[in-house]
C-alpha positions in Angstrom: -0.1 0.4 -0.2 1.2 3.7 -0.4 1.8 6.2 1.5 -0.4 8.8 1.6 0.4 11.9 -0.2 0.9 14.9 2.2 0.0 18.5 1.7 1.6 21.5 1.6 -0.3 23.1 4.7 -1.9 26.0 2.4 -0.4 29.2 4.7 2.5 29.3 6.0 4.7 31.4 7.9 8.1 31.7 9.1 10.2 34.3 12.0 7.3 36.3 11.5 8.1 40.0 13.6 6.7 43.4 13.7 7.3 46.2 16.0 5.4 49.6 16.8 7.6 52.9 17.6 6.6 54.8 20.4 8.2 57.9 21.4 11.5 56.6 21.8 10.5 53.0 22.5 10.3 50.1 19.5 7.9 47.7 21.3 8.1 44.0 19.8 4.0 43.2 18.9 4.7 39.7 17.2 8.2 37.9 17.9 9.5 35.5 14.9 6.3 34.1 14.8 6.2 30.2 13.0 2.3 29.9 12.1 0.1 27.1 9.2 -3.2 26.5 8.6 -3.9 23.6 6.3 -7.4 23.5 4.1 -10.5 22.0 6.0 -9.5 23.1 9.4 -11.0 26.0 11.4 -7.8 27.1 13.2 -8.3 29.2 16.1 -5.6 32.0 17.8 -6.6 32.1 20.9 -4.7 34.7 23.6 -5.5 38.0 26.0 -6.7 41.6 24.5 -2.7 42.8 23.6 -1.1 39.4 22.7 -0.3 40.2 18.8 -3.4 37.9 17.7 -4.8 40.4 15.4 -2.0 41.3 13.9 -0.3 37.6 12.8 -3.5 37.9 11.3 -3.1 41.2 9.6 0.2 39.4 8.6 -0.1 36.3 7.1 -3.6 37.8 5.3 -2.1 40.3 3.2 -2.8 43.9 5.4 0.6 44.6 7.5 3.6 44.1 5.6 5.5 42.3 8.7 9.0 44.4 9.2 11.3 40.5 9.5 9.5 36.4 7.6 7.7 35.5 4.8 4.5 34.1 4.0 3.5 31.5 1.8 0.0 31.8 1.0 -1.3 29.2 -1.3 2.9 28.3 -2.5 3.2 31.5 -3.5 5.4 34.1 -1.5 3.1 36.4 -1.1 5.1 39.7 0.8 7.5 39.3 -2.5 4.4 40.4 -4.1 3.7 43.5 -6.0 0.6 45.8 -3.1 -1.3 45.8 -6.6 -0.7 41.6 -6.4 -1.0 41.2 -3.2 -5.0 43.6 -3.4 -5.8 41.0 -6.4 -4.6 37.5 -4.5 -7.2 38.9 -1.5 -9.4 39.8 -4.3 -9.2 36.2 -5.9 -8.5 33.8 -2.8 -10.0 35.4 0.8 -12.6 35.8 2.9 -12.7 38.4 5.6 -15.0 38.9 8.5 -14.7 41.2 11.2 -16.9 42.0 14.3 -17.9 44.9 13.5 -20.2 43.2 10.3 -18.3 46.5 7.9 -21.8 46.6 6.0 -23.2 49.5 3.8 -26.0 50.6 5.5 -27.9 51.8 2.6 -28.1 48.8 0.8 -30.0 46.0 1.0 -28.7 42.3 2.3 -28.9 40.9 -1.8 -26.9 44.0 -2.4 -23.9 43.9 0.0 -23.3 40.6 -1.1 -23.2 41.0 -4.9 -21.5 44.2 -5.0 -17.8 42.3 -3.9 -19.1 38.9 -6.7 -19.2 42.0 -9.4 -15.6 43.3 -8.3 -14.5 39.6 -8.7 -16.1 39.8 -12.4 -19.2 38.0 -11.8 -22.2 39.7 -14.0 -25.2 41.2 -12.5 -26.9 38.3 -13.1 -24.6 35.7 -12.0 -23.8 37.5 -8.7 -27.5 38.2 -7.8 -27.5 34.4 -8.3 -24.7 33.4 -6.3 -25.7 35.9 -3.6 -28.9 34.6 -3.1 -27.2 30.8 -2.9 -25.0 32.2 0.0 -27.8 34.2 1.5 -29.6 30.8 1.8 -26.5 28.9 3.3 -26.5 31.3 6.4 -30.5 31.3 7.2 -31.3 34.0 5.3 -32.7 33.1 2.1 -36.2 35.5 3.3 -34.1 38.8 4.6 -32.5 39.1 0.9 -34.1 43.1 0.8 -33.8 43.9 4.6 -30.9 46.5 5.3 -28.8 46.1 7.7 -31.3 48.7 10.5 -33.5 46.0 9.7 -31.8 42.9 11.1 -30.2 41.6 14.3 -26.5 41.0 15.7 -26.5 37.9 14.8 -27.8 38.4 11.3 -25.5 40.9 10.0 -22.7 39.0 11.2 -24.3 36.5 9.2 -24.8 38.5 6.2 -20.7 39.3 6.9 -20.1 35.3 6.4 -22.0 35.3 3.0 -20.4 37.7 1.6 -16.9 36.3 2.5 -18.3 32.9 1.5 -20.0 33.0 -1.6 -16.3 34.1 -3.7 -15.3 30.1 -2.3 -12.1 31.3 -0.6 -9.7 28.9 -0.1 -8.1 31.3 3.0 -10.6 32.4 5.2 -10.2 35.0 7.7 -12.5 35.2 10.7 -10.8 38.5 13.7 -12.9 38.1 16.7 -16.4 37.7 15.1 -18.5 36.7 17.9 -17.2 39.2 19.7 -20.0 41.8 19.5 -23.2 38.7 19.6 -24.7 36.9 22.6 -23.9 32.8 23.0 -26.4 31.5 20.7 -25.6 33.9 17.8 -22.1 33.1 18.4 -22.3 29.3 18.3 -24.5 29.9 15.0 -21.6 32.3 13.7 -18.9 29.4 14.7 -20.8 26.3 13.0 -20.7 28.5 10.1 -17.0 29.1 10.0 -17.0 25.3 10.8 -18.4 24.3 7.8 -17.1 26.8 5.9 -13.9 24.3 5.9 -15.5 21.5 6.2 -18.0 21.5 3.2 -16.5 24.2 1.5 -12.3 23.0 2.6 -11.3 26.4 3.2 -8.5 27.2 5.7 -10.2 29.0 8.2 -8.7 31.1 10.9 -10.5 32.7 13.6 -9.1 35.3 15.8 -10.8 35.2 19.4 -10.6 35.3 23.1 -14.0 33.6 23.6 -13.3 30.1 25.3 -17.1 29.2 24.5 -15.7 28.8 21.0 -12.2 25.7 21.5 -14.6 23.0 20.5 -15.4 24.0 17.1 -11.3 24.3 16.7 -9.2 21.1 14.7 -6.7 23.5 16.1 -5.6 26.3 18.4 -3.1 28.5 19.0 -2.5 30.3 21.4 -0.4 33.6 21.5 0.6 35.7 24.1 3.3 38.9 23.9 3.5 38.3 20.8 4.9 34.7 21.5 3.0 31.5 21.0 2.8 29.4 24.0 1.1 26.4 22.5 -0.1 24.5 20.2 -3.4 21.9 20.5 -4.7 20.0 18.3 -8.5 18.9 20.2 -9.9 15.8 20.9 -13.3 15.5 18.9 -15.7 14.6 21.0 -19.6 14.3 19.6 -21.0 17.6 19.8 -19.9 20.1 17.3 -21.5 20.2 14.4 -19.8 17.8 11.7 -19.5 18.5 7.7 -22.2 15.4 7.2 -24.6 16.4 9.3 -28.1 18.3 7.7 -28.4 20.8 10.4 -25.3 22.3 8.9 -27.5 23.7 5.8 -28.9 26.2 8.0 -32.3 27.3 7.1 -33.4 28.7 9.0 -31.6 28.9 12.8 -33.0 32.0 13.9 -32.0 35.4 14.3 
């Protein structure tokens, strides 16, 4: 029997370092960190406020240039690209979810998602069709025409997730996606991120300080004072939704 072929991680980083100058003092926020994330897995980066976790993910995703180190994203050296090529790489391959939702107040849920698809090169008709499918997947098929002011916090975050997933990104970055939500809506959101990994095959990297989310992770990386303290794969127990569970198809889940 031949040995299984090992796939390279979707995202690899070596020796990432980032510091900021405050007056005459330079403070290291991330200190020579190595990191990797695999397709089909939900990797959580956990740590207290100020630990460097958001700075780390900004460097991994092409939003913040490191002082030192390299990032290999989908086999390409990210920080050796021009700024224009990095922007194109993010547009083609990355999805982003933020704690503040980042929705436009004046447009409805369908257009929040279809607008991103149009930027990615879809025709208007194809973008709206794909946007409607993405919103149905997160349980919002009945709320396509509602604007953010008419949606709950949980629904706003699900629109943001639909917008990120509609492009079928290979890399999905979520920065504190549950911090503005109650426990029930936080669980809905993390289940959707888990589905993005298991059903869509994305490498999902989620920054959080919420310990309730650990049960859904394939891998948990703890960071403090800019250093990775540990990198563990929790034993999987029945409970968190698995990719084959019909309940993962979230229609409907409630607000």
